[in-house]
C-alpha positions as CSV (number, residue, x, y, z in Angstrom):
1,M,0.6,17.5,-94.3
2,E,2.4,18.3,-91.2
3,K,6.0,18.9,-91.3
4,E,8.3,16.7,-89.3
5,P,9.7,18.2,-86.2
6,T,13.3,19.2,-86.3
7,T,15.9,17.7,-84.1
8,K,16.0,20.9,-82.1
9,E,12.2,20.7,-81.6
10,L,12.4,17.1,-80.6
11,V,15.2,17.8,-78.1
12,E,13.1,20.7,-76.7
13,R,10.0,18.4,-76.4
14,I,12.1,15.7,-74.7
15,D,13.6,18.3,-72.4
16,N,10.1,19.6,-71.5
17,V,8.8,16.0,-70.9
18,S,11.9,15.2,-68.9
19,K,11.5,18.4,-66.9
20,N,7.8,17.7,-66.3
21,L,8.5,14.1,-65.3
22,T,11.3,15.4,-63.0
23,D,9.0,17.9,-61.4
24,Q,6.2,15.3,-61.0
25,I,8.7,12.9,-59.5
26,Q,9.9,15.6,-57.2
27,N,6.4,16.5,-56.2
28,V,5.5,12.9,-55.5
29,S,8.7,12.5,-53.5
30,I,7.9,15.6,-51.5
31,D,4.3,14.3,-50.9
32,L,5.7,10.9,-49.9
33,G,8.2,12.5,-47.6
34,K,5.4,14.5,-45.9
35,Q,3.2,11.4,-45.6
36,I,6.1,9.5,-44.1
37,D,6.8,12.3,-41.7
38,T,3.1,12.4,-40.7
39,L,3.0,8.6,-40.3
40,S,6.2,8.7,-38.3
41,K,4.7,11.4,-36.0
42,Q,1.6,9.3,-35.6
43,V,3.6,6.2,-34.8
44,D,5.7,8.2,-32.3
45,T,2.5,9.5,-30.7
46,L,1.0,6.0,-30.6
47,A,4.2,4.6,-29.1
48,I,4.3,7.3,-26.4
49,A,0.7,6.6,-25.6
50,M,1.3,2.9,-25.4
51,V,4.3,3.4,-23.1
52,Q,2.3,5.7,-20.9
53,G,-0.5,3.2,-20.9
54,F,1.8,0.4,-19.8
55,E,3.3,2.6,-17.1
56,N,-0.3,3.4,-15.9
57,V,-1.1,-0.3,-15.9
58,K,2.1,-1.1,-14.0
59,S,1.4,1.7,-11.5
60,D,-2.2,0.4,-11.1
61,M,-0.8,-3.2,-10.6
62,E,1.7,-1.9,-8.0
63,E,-1.1,-0.1,-6.2
64,M,-3.4,-3.2,-6.3
65,K,-0.5,-5.3,-5.0
66,S,0.0,-3.0,-2.1
67,E,-3.8,-3.0,-1.4
68,L,-3.9,-6.8,-1.6
69,R,-0.9,-7.1,0.8
70,F,-2.6,-4.8,3.2
71,E,-5.9,-6.7,3.0
72,L,-4.1,-10.1,3.3
73,G,-2.3,-8.8,6.4
74,T,-5.6,-7.7,7.8
75,V,-7.3,-11.0,7.1
76,T,-4.3,-12.9,8.5
77,F,-4.4,-10.8,11.7
78,N,-8.2,-11.3,12.0
79,L,-7.8,-15.1,11.5
80,Q,-5.0,-15.2,14.0
81,T,-7.2,-13.3,16.5
82,Q,-10.0,-15.7,15.9
83,I,-7.7,-18.7,16.3
84,N,-6.4,-17.2,19.6
85,D,-9.9,-16.6,20.8
86,L,-10.9,-20.2,19.9
87,Q,-7.8,-21.5,21.8
88,T,-8.7,-19.4,24.8
89,D,-12.3,-20.6,24.7
90,A,-11.2,-24.3,24.4
91,R,-8.9,-23.9,27.4
92,S,-11.6,-22.3,29.4
93,F,-14.1,-25.0,28.4
94,R,-11.6,-27.7,29.4
95,L,-10.8,-26.1,32.8
96,E,-14.6,-25.6,33.4
97,T,-15.3,-29.2,32.4
98,R,-12.6,-30.5,34.7
99,R,-13.9,-28.4,37.6
100,N,-17.5,-29.5,36.9
101,F,-16.5,-33.2,36.9
102,K,-14.5,-32.6,40.1
103,E,-17.6,-31.2,41.7
104,L,-19.7,-34.0,40.2
105,N,-17.3,-36.6,41.5
106,Q,-17.4,-35.0,44.9
107,K,-21.2,-35.0,44.9
108,F,-21.2,-38.7,43.9
109,D,-18.8,-39.4,46.8
110,D,-21.0,-37.4,49.2
111,L,-24.1,-39.3,47.9
112,F,-22.3,-42.6,48.3
113,E,-21.5,-41.7,51.9
114,I,-25.1,-40.8,52.6
115,V,-26.3,-44.0,51.1
116,M,-23.7,-46.0,53.1
117,N,-24.7,-44.1,56.3
118,H,-28.4,-45.0,55.5
119,D,-27.4,-48.6,55.1
120,K,-25.6,-48.6,58.5
121,R,-28.7,-46.9,60.1
122,I,-31.0,-49.5,58.5
123,E,-28.8,-52.3,59.8
124,K,-28.8,-50.7,63.3
125,L,-32.6,-50.4,63.2
126,E,-32.9,-53.9,62.0
127,L,-30.7,-55.1,64.8
128,R,-32.8,-53.2,67.4
129,A,-36.0,-54.6,66.1
């Protein structure tokens, strides 16, 4: 039969188990601390990358906004130029049409005079005959 351990032996065993548990807890704590530090660094790196990404997006958006404003200004200028050209063409057409109608009216007046003169000549010829 085995002899029962003495109190001193039990205390030593408990101390050894306690020391082993304390060492294991300390090792787990150190490992967890390292893991937390690693995760923290990764989160920091990710956060920095996200902030830089947002800054890049913001910068790109500002650049696009400037380009769009420039393009809009160009389109607006081109449209205004085309509108001005159309107004000029419309004015020219109106003036030319007025001038052409004036000439046409003059030709009608001249033709009427010729016809009236022919009527007078025909009357004179009829009276002579």
